[in-house]
C-alpha positions as CSV (number, residue, x, y, z in Angstrom):
1,M,17.6,-13.2,-5.8
2,K,16.9,-12.0,-9.2
3,I,15.4,-8.5,-9.2
4,L,13.0,-7.7,-12.1
5,G,13.1,-4.3,-13.8
6,D,15.5,-1.5,-13.0
7,D,17.9,-2.6,-10.2
8,T,18.2,0.8,-8.8
9,I,14.5,1.3,-8.5
10,Q,13.8,-2.1,-7.1
11,R,16.6,-1.9,-4.5
12,T,15.4,1.5,-3.4
13,Q,11.9,0.2,-3.0
14,L,13.1,-2.9,-1.2
15,K,15.1,-0.8,1.3
16,H,11.9,1.0,2.4
17,R,10.0,-2.3,2.7
18,I,12.7,-3.7,4.9
19,N,12.4,-0.7,7.1
20,L,8.7,-1.1,7.3
21,V,9.0,-4.8,8.3
22,E,11.4,-3.8,11.0
23,A,8.9,-1.3,12.3
24,F,6.2,-4.0,12.2
25,G,8.3,-6.1,14.6
26,I,8.1,-9.3,12.5
27,Q,10.0,-12.1,14.1
28,D,11.6,-15.4,13.0
29,G,9.1,-18.2,12.7
30,M,5.9,-16.0,12.5
31,S,3.0,-16.8,10.2
32,V,1.9,-13.7,8.3
33,I,-1.1,-12.9,6.1
34,E,-0.5,-10.0,3.8
35,V,-3.5,-8.3,2.1
36,G,-2.9,-6.3,-1.1
37,C,0.6,-7.7,-1.8
38,G,0.8,-6.3,-5.3
39,Q,4.1,-7.2,-7.0
40,G,5.4,-8.4,-3.7
41,D,7.8,-5.7,-2.6
42,T,6.8,-6.0,1.1
43,T,6.3,-9.8,0.7
44,V,10.0,-10.3,0.0
45,A,10.9,-8.4,3.1
46,L,8.4,-10.4,5.2
47,A,9.6,-13.7,3.8
48,D,13.2,-12.8,4.6
49,R,12.3,-11.8,8.1
50,V,10.2,-14.8,9.1
51,G,13.0,-17.2,8.2
52,E,12.8,-20.8,7.1
53,S,10.4,-21.7,9.8
54,G,7.9,-18.9,9.0
55,R,5.3,-18.5,6.3
56,V,3.7,-15.7,4.4
57,L,0.3,-15.9,2.7
58,A,0.2,-13.0,0.3
59,I,-3.1,-12.2,-1.4
60,D,-4.3,-9.6,-3.9
61,I,-7.6,-9.1,-5.6
62,A,-5.9,-8.1,-8.9
63,P,-5.3,-10.6,-11.7
64,P,-1.8,-11.8,-12.8
65,D,-1.8,-9.6,-15.9
66,Y,-2.3,-6.4,-13.8
67,G,0.5,-3.9,-13.3
68,A,3.2,-2.2,-15.3
69,P,6.0,-2.3,-16.4
70,I,6.1,-5.6,-14.5
71,T,2.8,-7.5,-14.0
72,L,1.8,-9.1,-10.7
73,G,2.1,-12.5,-12.4
74,E,5.7,-11.9,-13.5
75,A,6.8,-10.5,-10.2
76,T,5.2,-13.1,-8.0
77,S,6.5,-15.9,-10.2
78,S,10.0,-14.6,-9.9
79,I,9.7,-14.5,-6.1
80,A,8.2,-18.0,-6.0
81,A,11.2,-19.3,-8.0
82,S,13.7,-17.6,-5.7
83,P,15.3,-19.0,-2.5
84,L,12.5,-17.3,-0.5
85,G,9.8,-18.9,-2.6
86,S,9.2,-21.8,-0.3
87,R,8.1,-19.4,2.5
88,V,5.5,-17.6,0.5
89,E,2.1,-18.6,-1.0
90,F,0.6,-16.1,-3.4
91,Q,-3.1,-16.1,-4.1
92,L,-4.0,-13.5,-6.8
93,E,-7.6,-12.7,-7.8
94,T,-8.5,-13.5,-4.2
95,D,-10.8,-11.5,-2.0
96,L,-9.9,-11.9,1.7
97,L,-13.6,-12.0,2.5
98,D,-14.0,-15.2,0.5
99,L,-11.3,-17.0,2.5
100,P,-12.0,-19.2,5.5
101,D,-10.9,-17.9,8.9
102,G,-7.3,-19.3,9.3
103,R,-5.0,-18.3,12.1
104,F,-1.9,-16.1,11.8
105,D,0.4,-14.3,14.1
106,V,0.3,-11.1,12.1
107,A,-1.8,-9.5,9.4
108,V,-0.1,-6.9,7.2
109,L,-1.6,-4.2,5.0
110,S,1.4,-2.4,3.4
111,H,0.5,0.7,1.3
112,C,-2.8,-0.7,0.1
113,S,-5.5,1.0,2.2
114,W,-5.9,3.7,-0.4
115,Y,-7.0,1.1,-2.9
116,F,-10.2,0.5,-0.9
117,R,-13.3,2.4,-2.2
118,D,-14.6,3.7,1.1
119,P,-14.3,3.2,4.9
120,E,-17.1,0.6,5.0
121,Q,-15.1,-1.7,2.6
122,L,-11.9,-1.4,4.6
123,L,-13.8,-1.9,7.8
124,L,-15.0,-5.3,6.6
125,I,-11.4,-6.3,5.9
126,L,-10.2,-5.2,9.3
127,K,-13.1,-7.1,11.0
128,K,-12.2,-10.2,9.0
129,L,-8.6,-10.0,10.0
130,R,-9.5,-9.5,13.7
131,R,-10.8,-13.1,13.5
132,M,-7.7,-14.3,11.7
133,A,-4.7,-12.7,13.4
134,T,-3.3,-11.8,16.8
135,R,-1.7,-8.6,15.6
136,I,-2.1,-6.2,12.7
137,C,0.4,-3.9,11.0
138,I,-0.6,-1.1,8.6
139,A,1.7,1.1,6.6
140,E,0.4,3.9,4.5
141,W,1.6,7.3,3.1
142,D,1.4,10.0,5.8
143,V,-0.6,12.9,4.4
144,N,0.6,15.0,7.3
145,Y,3.7,15.9,5.4
146,T,6.6,17.7,7.1
147,Q,8.6,18.9,4.2
148,L,7.5,21.4,1.6
149,S,9.0,19.2,-1.1
150,Q,6.5,16.5,-0.1
151,R,3.5,18.8,-0.9
152,S,3.4,17.8,-4.5
153,H,3.0,14.1,-3.6
154,F,0.1,15.1,-1.4
155,A,-1.5,17.2,-4.1
156,A,-1.0,14.4,-6.7
157,V,-2.7,11.7,-4.6
158,A,-5.6,14.1,-3.7
159,I,-6.0,14.7,-7.5
160,L,-6.0,11.0,-8.2
161,A,-8.5,10.2,-5.5
162,L,-10.9,12.8,-7.0
163,Y,-10.2,11.3,-10.4
164,S,-11.3,7.9,-9.2
165,E,-14.5,9.5,-7.8
166,F,-15.6,11.8,-10.6
167,V,-13.9,10.6,-13.8
168,E,-12.7,7.0,-13.8
169,N,-13.3,4.8,-10.8
170,E,-10.8,2.1,-11.7
171,G,-7.8,4.1,-10.5
172,N,-5.5,2.7,-7.8
173,I,-6.1,5.5,-5.4
174,Q,-9.7,5.4,-4.3
175,H,-9.7,7.0,-0.9
176,L,-7.1,8.9,1.2
177,F,-7.1,7.4,4.7
178,D,-5.1,9.4,7.1
179,S,-3.5,8.0,10.3
180,Q,-6.4,8.9,12.6
181,Q,-9.0,7.5,10.2
182,L,-7.1,4.2,10.1
183,Q,-6.8,4.1,13.9
184,N,-10.6,4.8,14.3
185,L,-11.4,2.0,11.8
186,L,-9.1,-0.4,13.6
187,E,-10.8,0.3,16.9
188,E,-14.3,0.0,15.4
189,A,-13.2,-3.4,14.1
190,G,-12.2,-4.6,17.6
191,W,-8.5,-3.9,17.5
192,N,-6.5,-2.0,20.1
193,V,-3.9,0.4,18.7
194,V,-0.7,0.0,20.6
195,E,1.9,2.0,18.7
196,T,2.3,4.4,15.8
197,A,5.5,5.4,14.1
198,T,6.8,7.3,11.1
199,V,9.2,5.7,8.6
200,A,11.1,8.1,6.4
201,A,10.3,7.7,2.7
202,S,11.1,11.0,1.0
203,Y,13.9,9.4,-1.0
204,L,11.4,7.0,-2.8
205,Q,10.3,7.5,-6.5
206,D,6.6,7.2,-5.7
207,G,5.9,11.0,-5.3
208,A,7.3,11.7,-8.8
209,W,5.4,8.7,-10.3
210,E,2.1,9.9,-8.8
211,A,2.7,13.5,-9.9
212,D,3.4,12.3,-13.5
213,Y,0.2,10.4,-13.5
214,A,-1.8,13.3,-12.1
215,W,-0.5,15.6,-14.8
216,S,-1.4,13.0,-17.5
217,V,-5.1,13.0,-16.5
218,Q,-5.5,16.8,-16.1
219,Q,-7.6,17.3,-19.3
220,E,-9.9,14.4,-18.3
221,F,-11.4,16.5,-15.5
222,S,-13.3,18.3,-18.1
223,K,-15.9,15.5,-17.6
224,A,-16.2,16.4,-13.9
225,P,-18.7,18.8,-12.3
226,E,-17.7,22.4,-12.3
227,R,-17.2,22.5,-8.5
228,I,-14.8,19.5,-8.7
229,R,-12.9,21.1,-11.6
230,S,-12.4,24.2,-9.4
231,L,-11.2,22.1,-6.4
232,V,-8.9,20.0,-8.7
233,G,-7.5,23.3,-10.1
234,S,-6.4,24.3,-6.6
235,F,-4.5,21.0,-6.1
236,Y,-2.8,21.4,-9.5
237,S,-1.6,24.8,-8.5
238,L,0.4,23.0,-5.7
239,L,1.7,20.3,-8.0
240,K,5.3,20.7,-9.3
241,K,6.8,18.8,-12.2
242,E,10.3,18.3,-10.6
243,D,12.1,18.2,-7.2
244,I,9.3,16.1,-5.7
245,A,9.9,14.2,-2.5
246,S,7.7,11.3,-1.5
247,L,5.5,11.4,1.6
248,D,6.8,9.4,4.6
249,S,5.0,6.3,5.7
250,I,2.9,6.1,8.8
251,V,3.0,2.7,10.6
252,I,0.2,1.6,12.9
253,L,0.4,-1.5,15.1
254,A,-2.7,-3.0,16.8
255,E,-3.5,-6.1,18.8
C-alpha cells in the first residue's frame, strides 16, 4: 500500500495504531464504525484486521481539504484506492448525530475525544453509539504520565486546550478528557466498562509536534485574561523544546 508523506513517520504512526487495534480485540469479519477517523491512520489498521469479510465505516466532521501536510481528502483517497479500499467507506463532513441508527459490532474512537468541545457534546456521541454498536473501544492520550520526559507533552496539550478556550476555539484540542472522565461518560451513556489498558506510545512524534505548536502560539495568550496568562505561564515553565516523549495511550473497552 502506498504511504503518503514521510515513510518513517507514517510507519511509526501505523505501528501504534496496529497496537491499538490489537488492544481493541477487533476480529476477522467484524463491522466497525469509526468516529473521528482523520487521515485514516487507525482506519487502515482496522480494515486490515477485519479482513475481506469485514467492513469499516469511517466518519469525520472535517472537510476533505482539512489537515496538513496531507489533507483528509488526499489521505482517504489513497486508502480507498489501496487493496484495503473495498473494506472501507469514508464519509467526511459527516456528523454522527445526523446518521440513521445502523448496527455494528464495534464502535471506535481513536485519539479523537479531545476534539469534542465539552463533556455534553461527547456524551451525545456515546449515547448515539450505544444504539448502534454492541461494543465500544476508546483510545486517548493518558494524561497520567509515568515518565518525566512525557511531562512536556502533557504541558503542551494543557496549553493548547486553554488556547482553544480563551484565544482561538478552532484548535484541535478542545478538552482534555482523562481515563476516569471517559469511563464516567461511558457509564452515563449506558455502557458498561469491561477493561482498561495502557499502550506504550512514548516513541511517537506527537509529543514534539504538540510542543512545537504550543510554542508557536505563546505570544497569542496576550489576548487572554490575566489569570489565564498566569496559569499558561506555569505550563510553559514545564515545556521543553527537545527530548520530548509522547504520552502513552489509554484504551477503554465497554459493552
